[in-house]
C-alpha positions in Angstrom: 26.4 -25.0 -36.5 23.8 -22.5 -35.2 24.9 -19.2 -33.8 23.8 -18.2 -30.4 22.1 -15.0 -29.4 24.6 -12.0 -29.6 25.9 -11.0 -26.3 25.3 -7.7 -24.5 28.1 -5.3 -24.4 28.8 -4.7 -20.7 31.9 -3.3 -19.0 33.6 -0.3 -17.6 36.8 1.6 -18.7 38.8 4.3 -17.1 40.9 6.8 -19.1 43.4 8.1 -16.6 44.7 10.9 -18.9 41.2 12.3 -19.5 40.0 11.3 -16.0 36.8 9.7 -17.4 35.1 6.5 -16.4 32.6 5.0 -18.9 30.2 2.2 -17.9 28.5 0.5 -20.8 25.5 -1.9 -20.5 24.2 -2.0 -24.1 21.9 -4.8 -25.2 23.2 -6.8 -28.2 20.8 -5.0 -30.5 21.8 -1.5 -29.4 23.2 1.0 -31.9 24.5 4.3 -30.4 22.5 7.3 -31.5 23.3 10.3 -29.2 24.6 11.5 -25.9 23.0 13.9 -23.4 24.9 15.8 -20.7 22.4 15.6 -17.8 24.7 17.5 -15.3 28.2 18.9 -15.5 30.5 16.0 -16.0 27.7 13.3 -16.3 26.7 12.1 -19.7 24.3 9.3 -20.8 24.3 7.6 -24.2 21.1 6.4 -25.9 20.5 3.7 -28.5 18.1 3.7 -31.4 15.2 2.8 -29.1 15.9 5.6 -26.6 17.3 3.2 -24.0 20.2 4.4 -21.9 23.2 2.2 -22.8 26.1 3.9 -21.2 27.1 6.5 -18.6 30.3 8.6 -18.6 31.6 10.5 -15.6 34.2 13.2 -16.0 36.6 14.3 -13.2 36.6 10.9 -11.4 39.8 11.6 -9.5 38.1 14.6 -7.7 35.1 12.5 -6.9 37.3 9.8 -5.3 39.3 12.3 -3.2 40.0 10.4 0.0 40.3 13.5 2.0 36.7 14.5 2.0 34.5 14.0 5.0 30.8 13.3 5.3 28.8 16.5 6.0 26.9 17.0 9.2 23.8 14.8 9.1 25.7 11.8 7.7 24.8 12.0 4.1 25.5 14.0 0.9 22.7 16.1 -0.5 21.0 14.8 -3.6 22.3 17.2 -6.3 19.7 16.1 -8.9 16.5 16.9 -7.0 16.3 20.4 -8.3 17.3 19.2 -11.8 14.6 16.6 -11.6 12.0 19.2 -10.6 13.1 21.5 -13.5 12.9 18.6 -15.9 9.4 17.7 -14.8 8.3 21.3 -15.2 9.9 21.5 -18.7 8.2 18.2 -19.7 4.8 19.4 -18.3 5.0 22.7 -20.3 6.0 20.9 -23.5 3.4 18.1 -23.3 0.5 19.9 -21.6 -2.1 17.3 -22.4 0.1 14.2 -21.8 0.6 14.3 -18.1 4.0 13.4 -16.4 5.0 9.7 -16.6 4.9 7.7 -13.5 8.0 8.5 -11.4 7.1 8.1 -7.8 9.5 6.4 -5.3 12.7 7.3 -7.3 15.9 7.0 -5.3 18.7 9.5 -5.5 20.5 7.1 -7.8 17.5 7.1 -10.2 17.2 10.8 -10.4 20.0 11.5 -13.0 18.4 8.8 -15.3 14.9 10.3 -14.9 16.3 13.8 -15.6 18.0 12.5 -18.8 14.9 10.7 -20.0 12.6 13.7 -19.5 15.1 16.1 -21.1 15.6 13.8 -24.1 11.8 13.5 -24.6 11.5 17.3 -24.6 14.5 17.8 -26.9 13.1 15.3 -29.4 9.5 16.5 -29.0 8.3 13.0 -28.3 6.3 12.4 -25.1 7.0 9.3 -23.1 4.4 6.7 -22.3 3.1 6.6 -18.7 5.8 4.0 -17.8 8.7 5.6 -19.8 10.9 6.7 -16.9 10.5 3.4 -15.0 11.2 1.4 -18.2 14.4 3.4 -18.7 15.4 2.4 -15.1 14.8 -1.3 -16.0 11.5 -1.9 -14.4 8.9 -4.0 -16.3 5.3 -2.9 -16.3 3.6 -3.5 -13.0 1.0 -6.4 -12.9 -2.5 -5.4 -13.8 -4.6 -4.3 -10.9 -1.6 -3.1 -8.8 -2.2 0.3 -7.4 0.9 2.5 -7.5 
């Protein structure tokens, strides 16, 4: 009998006592290497290839408080915009001759991942390829000849 391809580890858990939710989406070949806190209460885990394989959020009960209301204007501010700008500046100062990887058209949901990827590259002293941020977000390389 031949064995099939190992399955990815995907799932979410909530620890009520610690008030932490963990979402895991690790490919079958992933081996946990390290964690980076990209914002207070938000941690991402990386595997041996630098891929993000899990996200942990602390203080979930406060985030799910049903009594909050939407601020004037109808939306919440993107709390990671300044963190993203700071991460880009740090990356640019660290890898002066590399240029910043492509990261246009990022949505507010993508910003925490982009911040984590840039901060991790700086911490490890390893510059990203031009598509490093987009790859971490799950995008394949764009077709040749496509102007971004």
